[in-house]
N, C-alpha and C positions, 0 to 999 in steps of 0.2 A: 380139474384142480388138484392142487399138492399139500398135502400137510406134514406137519414132522411127529412123525411118531401116532402114539393112541392120544397124546394132550391136542396134539392138532389134526386130528383125522378129520377129512370132509367126507359126507355121508351124500351120496348122491340117488335120490330117491324118482325114478320115474317106472316108465312101463315095461321095463325088462321085465320083471316076473320076479319070484322067490328066490330064483336060484342067483339072478346079480345081487340081489338085497343081500344073504347070507356071503354072495364074496365080498360085496363091503363091509360087512360086519367082521370079516376074518382078521382085516388088516387094521381092527380096535384090539385085539387081542381074543384069545379063547377065552378068558376069564369071563371077562364083559358078554361075550357073546352065549356061554352057559348062563350066565342072570337072565339074559334075553330070555332063554326059553324058559326059565322058570318062572317068569315075571306075566309072558304074554300070556297064558291060560287065565289070570285072575284079571287082564285088562276087560273093559270093558269099549267096545267099538265104537269110533266115531265118524260121520259122512260128512261133516262140514264143520266149519269154524264156531257156529251156533251150539253146534251140541259141546265142542270144547269148553263153551264158555259156561256152561253148566256144572260142569267139575268142581268138585269143593278146592279151592284154593288158588284155581286159575285167574287170572284176570287179566284186563286187556293189557296192562303193562309187561306181561310175561311176552305176549303173544308178539307186543310192539318189537321186546328185544328181539325178536327171531324174525321179522318182518323181512330182511333181506334174504331167508331162507327158508320162507313157508310160500305154500298157495293152497286155495279150496278150489278144487277140481271133481268134478264127477268122474270117475274112472271106471268105465262097463269092461275094459277089457284087463284090466290087471291091478293091482296096488298102487298108490300115487307115492311119488317120493319128492322129497323134499331137497334141495341143493344148497348145501351152507354156502355161503360166500362172507371172506373175511371184511370186516371192515374197512380194511385197508386197499382192496380192490381197487384199480382205477378202472376208468371206461373201457381203457382198451382190454382189458383183461376179461369186462364183462360184457365186450361185443358179441360174442360169438353164440353167448345164453341168449341174450336179447332176441336175435334173430330166430334162434330156435325156439322162442315164448310165442312171436308172432307168427311162426307158422302153425305153430301148433294151435295157438287161437283160432284161426283160419279153418284149422281139419275139426277142432273138438271146442265150439263154440259153447258159453256156459250155457246152463239147460234153465228155464224159467225160474227155478226156485231158489237158484244161486246167487245170493248176493255180493257182489263186487265189493273186495275191500282194497282202502290205499295202502295196507302193506303186502299187495300181489307181489308174491316172489317168483322166481325162474325156475324151468323146468329143463332138465337137460337129459341128454340120452348120449348110452355109449359111457357108461362109466364104467372106469376099471375097474375089476377085483379088489384091489389094494384101496380103493376109495379117492383114486384119485380121477380125475376128468381130461385128461391130458391137457391139461392147460399149465406150463411151466416147467422146472426142473423136477427130477424124481430125486429123493433123498435114497440113500443107502437102504437098505432093509435093517431093523433094530432084531437085537435077540430076543426071545420071550420073555426073559427075566428082565433086561430094560423096561419091556413094554410095560411087563407088572408094577415094578415100581416105579415109572410113572402115573400110573395110574393110580398108585395108593398116594402118591405125593400130590394129586390133582383130590384125591377124595377128603384128602387132610384139610386142602388149603381151601378147597368147595370157590365159589364164584364169588363176584363181585355184588354186595347187599343193594337190594333196588331201595326205591325211595317206601316201597311197601312194607319196610322192615322184616322181608321173608330171610329166613335162615337158608343156609346151604347144606345143610346137613342131611343125612340121608337119602343121597343124590344114586340114582339109579338111570341105566341108559336100556331102552328097549323100544321097540317096536311093533305093532301088530302084521302079521302076515298074512293076513286076509286082505279083504276090499274094505277096510276102513284105514282110519285115520289113526295117527298118533296119540297116546293118551295126554300128552303133557308136553310143551317144551320150556327150555331154559338155555339161554347163552351164557356162556361160560366168560372169563375174562379174555381169553384171548381167542374168542371169537369161533372157535372150532368145533365145538361139540354141541350135541342137542341133549339134551338131558332131564329127567325126571326129577323131581323138585317135591318133596313134601314138607310144606313148612312148618318149623317149630322156633316157636321165640326163645330167643336166646336169654337166659336168666340172667339177671345181675351178677351172679356170683362168676360167673363164666368172662374168663381173662381173655385179654389179647395178648401177643407175643412178649411186650414188656411189664406185662402184668396188671395194665390198666383194665377196667371193668368195660366191655363192649355194650352199650346201652342197645337194648331192641329199637328198631325203626329210625337208624342212624345209619347214613350213607357213608361211605366211605371216601373221604376226598382225595384230588390227583395231588400227589406230592405225600400224604402220609406214611407213617411205618407201615401201617396196618393197608396201604393201598400199594404199596410196593411188594406185601407179601403176597397177597390175594390177587392181585389183578387190577389194571387200573381200571376205574369208574368213567363211563361214558353218557356223553349228555341223551336225557333222556328225549323220544321224541315230545312232539306238543300233544298235550291231551286233549283231545276231544270228549264231544260231551256223551259221545257212546261209552268213552270209558268211564265216567260218572255214574252212566247206566249198569256197566257191568260191574263196576266194584260194590254195587248194591247185595251183599249176601241174601241167597236165597228169592231173588227178584228174578223174573222173566228179565230177560235182555231187550225185547220188543215186544210190544205192544201187536199184537196178530190183529190183521181187520180181515175176517172170513169173508168167503164169495167174491172177494175182488182180485182178478187176477192183474198180475203187473203189466203196467203198457210196455209196449215193446220199447218204446223210448226211453224207458225209465234209466237203464245204465248209462244210455249216452248225454243223457242229461246231469246225473251223478257225476258221472268221469269229467264234464265240462265245466261243472261247481267246481270238481277237486283241482282244477288247474289254475283258477281263479288266486290272485293274491287277498290277502284276510279284510283289505278296505274294498274289492271287490266283492267279495262274500256278502261283506254289510251290506251293500249296497244293495245286490240282489233279494238279500234277504228283507230288507225294507220295502222293497217293491213287493215281492210274495205278498209279504203281510198285507198292504193295501189291497190286494186281491183275492185276499181269501174272503169265504164267510164268518158271520159271527161261530156258528157251530164249529167251523175249523181251528178257528183261532181259543176258543173254547178245549178243541182238545188238545192243541199245543200246548195250555197251560196244564192239563191233566197230567200231561208225558211231561215237562218240564219241571213245573213246581217242587213235584215231592224228590226231584235230585237233587236240588240245592237245600235240603234241608238235612243237618248233621247232626247227631248226636254230641256233641260236644263235651258233656259233663263225663260221658263214660271216658273219653279219651284224656280228661284232667286227672294228674295225680289225684290220689284220694283226698291230700291235707286241700288243694286248692278248687276240687270238686265240693267239700264241704264248706268251704269259705265262699265259694259261691252261693251256695244254696240257704247260706245262715241268713242273706239278707232277703228269702222269701218268707210270705206270712204262714203261722201255720197251716192253715188252711191249704195254702198252695203245696207245701211239703205234704201233705195229708194224697194230694193229686196226685202228687208226682211219684209218689211210693205206687201208684197203681199203674206207670209206664212200662217198667220191666223189672225183672229180677234185682239187678246191678242198680237200678235207680232206688229200690226199694231198700236195698243194704245199706245204702250213705242215707235213705230219709229216716234210717231208725238210729241213725246214730246217736248215741246215749246222751254226750256230750254237746251236741247239737240241742236237742231238746232240753237240756238241762237250761240253755241260755234263753229256750223260749220260755219256760218255766219262770225263770227268775224275772224275766220281762214282765210275765203276768202276775207276780208275787208269789209263785206257787214256790217253798222252801223244802217240800220233801216231798222224794220221789215214793210210786206205788210199787209195793211188793207184789212179784207175778209168779210167786212160784208152781201155781196151777198152771198159767197159762205158757210156761215154757216147758214144764211135761207136755201139754196139748201139741208143741211144733218142734219136737227135735230135730236138731242142726240148726235153728234159725233162733237167734237170741233178740227177745224182745226189748225193747226200752222202756225201762220203769219211770223214767222222763217223760217218755211219752203219752202214756197210759194215765201217768198223773196230770199232763195236760188234759186230756181227753176228757179222765172224770171229772176237770173243773168246768170244761166247754160244757159237758151235760149238766153238770150242776146251774150254771149259767143260765143256760136255755131253759132249765126246769124255775127257774125265779121268773125269767121272762116270760115262757108261753106254756109252760106245762101246766097240767092238770093239776088245779086247786084239788088236794084230799082236804077232807073234814079234818079241820085242826085237833090237837089234843085240848081239853079243857080241862084246866085245873082250877076249882073253885075252894074260896077259904076268905079269910077276912070279912065274912058277914057284907055288910053293906056299906064297910068303910071305904075310905079312897087310898089305893095304893100310890104312897109317895115316892117311891124307889125302889129300883129294879136291879140286879144285877145277874148274870147270867156268864158262867163259867164251865166249858168242858159239856158235861150231861148235869151240870147243877144248877137249881135258879132259885134267888133267894130273893122275896120280896118283902118290904119295910110298909107298915102302915099307920095311920092314925089311930088303931086299935093297940097300941103300944106293945105290939108284937112283929118279929119277923117269922116268913117260913121259909122253911126249904124243902124244894122240890125236886122231883125225878123228871127229867126231861125224855127219858124213855118211858115209862111205864105209866104216863099219864094218860090213859085211855078213858074212852066216856063212860066205859060200862067199869071201870075199877072202882073200889070205894074209895072215899075221901081218905081213909088214913094209910093205903097205898100212895096213894098221890102227893099227899104231905109227908116227906119224909122227917123233917121234923120242924117243931114251933118254939123258935127260942123266945123263951117267956122271960121277963126282969126290968125290963123298962117300966117307969110308971106314967109317962106321959108317949105321946104320940112319937112315932120315929121320923125324923125327916131327911137322914141321909146315913148311906152305907157305904162302904166299899169291901172288895172280896178280893182273893188269893187263893188258890186252891181249896181247903178246907177252913181255911181262915175267913170269919167275916167282923169286921166291925161296923158297929153303928152307932149314931149321936141321936139324940131324944131331945125334948122341951124340956125334961126333967134335969135337963143340964148334965148331963153325962155321957162318955163313950164306955161301949161294953165292946171286947174282946170274945167272940166265940168260936166253938169249933162245931162245925156244920155237921160233921157227922156223927158226934154224940150229943147235939145240943147244948153242951156244958158251955156255961159264963166263963170263960179264964179268967177276966180280970175286967175291973169296972174301973174305969177314969175319970177321977173326979178333977175338979179346977174351974172350969168354965161357971160364971153367974148366972148365965142365961141359955136360950135355946143353943143348941148346936145344930149348927144350920148347912154346914157344909165341910168335907174334909176329902183329903187326896192321899192314898197310898203308895210309897215307894220303898219295895224292900221291906225292913223288918220295922220301919218308921212312917207313922202318919200324922199329917200337920189338920188341926180341926181347927174351923172359922166360927165364930160364935156373934150373937147377937148383943155380947157384954162388949164387942169391939177388938177383942183380943185374937190371937193365934198361939195356938200350943201346938208343940212337937212332943209326938208319944214314940215310946218303945214298946210294941204290942208285945214282943218277950215276956218282958219285965214288968209292963204296965208304968213304967215310970216318964213322971214327966221332963222333959230332957228342956227344954226350953220355952219362954212365954215371948212372943213379938206383940208391942205394943208400940200404938202410931195413928191406928186409925181411930175418927170421931163418932164412927156410927156403925152398925151394924155389918158385920163381916157378909158377905153375900155368896162369894167363889172365890176359891183359891186352888192354886196348881204346885206341885213339889216335884223339882226332876233329881234329887237328893242331893240337890248344892245351894239351888237357891230356891226360897220360897216367892210365890207370886201372889197377891190378892186384891180381887176389887171388893169395895164396900159403899154402903149408903151415902157417903159423903163425898161421892164422884170422883174419888182418885182411884189409882190403882198404884200397888205400892210394891218394890222389887227386895226381897228380907237376905240379909246372911243370916242364916239360924243361928250357925256358929258363936257369933258376936251378938247376938241378939240384935242386929243394926238394921236401920232402915239404908238402904245403898239409894235408890231413886222413888221418889215421889212423884207417878205420872199424871201431870193435871191437863185438860183440854175438854173430858167429859161435860156436858152441863147438866146432867141429870144422874140417879141411881146407876150403877153397875153392876149387872144380874149376873153374867156370864164371862168367861175368860178361856184362853188356849194358851198355851206355854210349850214350844217346842226346844228351848234352852238358848233360842238364838232371837225368835221373834215372841212379843207378847199382842195376841188379841183379845181384845175387849169388846164386850157388848152393852150399851146403856139404852136405859129410856128414853136418851134424846134422840134415839131411833137412827145414832151412827153407831159404827165401826172404826176402831183405832188400831192402827198396826204400829208397836213399839220396837225399837229397839233396845234390848235387854242390857247390853253394855252401857251405851250412852245416856239411854233413856229419852233419846228423841223421838216423836213422832212421824213414822216414815210415810204413813197412809191413813186419810181418814176415808171410808168407802160409804160414801151416802147412796141411797136408793131405797131402804124400807120407810116404810111408816108409821113404825109403833116400835116395842119393844120386844129387843133380840134378846128371845127368852133359851137358845140353843146353839151352840155353835160345835162342829169339829172340825179339826186342823189335820193334815196331811201333806208331809214334805211343803209344796208352796199353795195347795189348794185348800181353800177354806169353804165350809159349808156352812152357811146363818137359818135358822129357822127365826120366824117373827110372828107376833102377832095380829100382823097385817094380814097374814094366810098365805104369805110369800115365802119360797125359799131362794135364795140368791147362792150362786157359786162364784168364789173371786180368786183372782191370782194376787196373794199377797206381795209378792215381788214387784208387782206392774201397779197394783190398787187396782186393777180391770175387774169390771163384772163381766165374767163370762158367760153365765147364763143367768137367766129367772125362768122360776118352775112355775108357769103358770099358764093362762089357757082355759078353753072352756072344762078342761076337767082337774083343774085346782081346786086345792081345799076350799073351804066355804067358812072356815073359820081359822080361830088361830092354830097355828101350827106349837104343839108341846112340844115333840119329842124327834130327833132324826138319828139315822145311821148312815153311814155310805163308806162305798168299796171301791175299788179300781174301778169298777163297770156303771155299779147304778148307785141312787140314794134313796134311802126310802124314809119315808114320813109319816108321822101319826097327827092327829089335830082334834080338836074339840068337837067337830063335826062326825064322830064316828068311824072312821075312816085311815087304812093305813094305803098309801100310794107309793107306787114306785114307778123311778123315772130314770133315765139313760144319764151319766153323769157327763158325758163327753158333748152330746146334743142338746140335752135338758128338755127332751121329748117325753112325755109321759108315757110311759108304759102298759099299766093298769093297777085295777084295785086288788092290792092284797088281801083286806080285809075292809066288809062294809055290815055297820050294825045296822039290825031291822030298825032299831031305834036313834040310829044317827040322824040329827036336828031337832030331834026333839028330847033330846037328853042324854043319849048315848054319847061316851066320851072315851078316848084312846088316851090314857094320862100317859104312859110310857112304853117304848118300845125297846127290846135290847135286841142285837142279831150276830148271828155266827157266821161264817160261811155257807152251814148247810138248814141253818134253823133261824127261825123269829119269833121271840115271845113278846108277847103284846099284855099289856096290863091294861083291862077294860072297867067299866062300870057307867055309874051315873051319879047326878048329885040331887036326881027328883025320883031317884027310886024306879025309873024306866029300863034299867039294864042291870042285870045281877053282877056283882064284883068278881072278877074271873081272871085266869090265865088264858090265852090263847096260844099254843103251840103248833108253826107252822113247818113241814119236816120239807125240804127242798132235795135232800139228798139220793145219791143214784149206786146200784151197785151193779158194777161191772161184773158179769158173768164170763 
């Protein structure tokens, strides 16, 4: 064969020995030959194609590109040589080589260990020292300088990029000179050289000839500027299943079946199969599968199934990978983080976990200075750990060990009528005319009463029936017809608000203003900083039992069966909502919807702007004593011992909290979060329910005197704590506060 100088030199490897190989190399240039000598000492020898496939960077794709100039034969007499054949050679040019192959195959049949390959190459003998095989005209010799310049141009231009995205940088030409195989093969654009290529991914900042960035993994298409510069692309051969297995990095190419010698007819059988067309192969496989035993089919599945598993997440750009992961549930993200290091980096993305936290209502990340120091070089997500902390807190509520509650004793044997809980401060009001400020942190059973009770707020001359709290400011309403503003830290009474002519039964605080409702049928708006009464709202004809204030509108419910909407600035009633047939005892207001509960057993949903009744929620059998509204979810507690969950937009009852574990007496109070509902009752229990399913989870409190007089009057819950005001009406249970802590410490 002939070739145009170094760039197109054709190397023939046969049994002629080392001397002929060195002669062929001389046609490529002294400079490259010196590189061969330098490199060969570090080479690892190979005896077959399977060994080549274990080398890092070698893929079946590379071997296929060299399929016309390779063969894997055992050569006891000397080193085996590959004969490169240009892709454009015709059948006539290849005929002599084919004859030589046939003759050599008869003389040197494959050993039993030698697998036949579809890319079986040609063997040639009698190679000329200049690399030509005597096939075709010879070109005049070139000067050494011309050869070196052409070699430099080839090294700069590189070869055509493959579909694998392999780079053509760091190219070397060398062969082993013993009875071993070449280290690694790659065909250049002109089809003339066997090269060693060390793959290196091209950075996006590396540009092509015209300044455009060359993205890694993109094939240079025929006709493009890059293709004309670097050489034309050639169509790749059909990918086989063996290619898929060989492409698996670090995985053995073939499952070896020990102690079984290949049958003599195996190679003939495989060659016959290879000659068939695609449909014929499918037909043969179908017949073969029908003749296999289950154990053999199982073996096929074990070999085939893993090859079609692709880590598409790692192949995607990071932004797309994170978008895909955003659809996973948090628990699935935690499992994905255990797959590999790259998946862990993606699954730790802080913005990804921030969105998961916001879906769960978590507003603040967790600071992780200590954790960041424990793992240098890896950034943990503060939002992820905030999510994990909340998950563990939820699990403590659901199934964690119930530690003995902190007991805060006070108010003697009086009834605790109102309860507020903010931060680590608890305020309880009683019909003993006082309020007490407690620490939710220091209230241990063994601690003295003086440490349990931080302050006792004394000043009212009648029982305290309502209260509100913000930070260290406490407002209380009493049967003595006054409101008082207190400093919870010092215990000082800041203001006494006079004006009502009967018991202050309810109030609602918004900012620096509080609205109070009284049995005198009026409502008053107060400034708690100055103690001034700003507005008086008159219109009800019976005691005002409940009130809500959002800073703009006041909504009140009264014993006159009506709900009124007020404009406090003009002191006018904008709507009177009529429909209830008995006293209104409870209200919720979110700025758009008003929800009212009445002794007539119904709950009504109203539109605040139009005053229209949107829904009438029926299902309870008695007085709705307490309600809570969040978004469109309403939870109502009733004296019929049941709790119901409603969707106020549709008027549908989503769940009824009942069953064998339901309360045995009237529901006194309730609280709910995004996952749980906590309810208290006259039966002396506090129960935990699943908000979504309505299933009973467990009892958080069960008084020994429950059923015989023990009562849980009020409950207040935060994310990590539950405060219960308990006692009895007949002296069977001591009046006290129980504080249950569900917090966790992430160490």
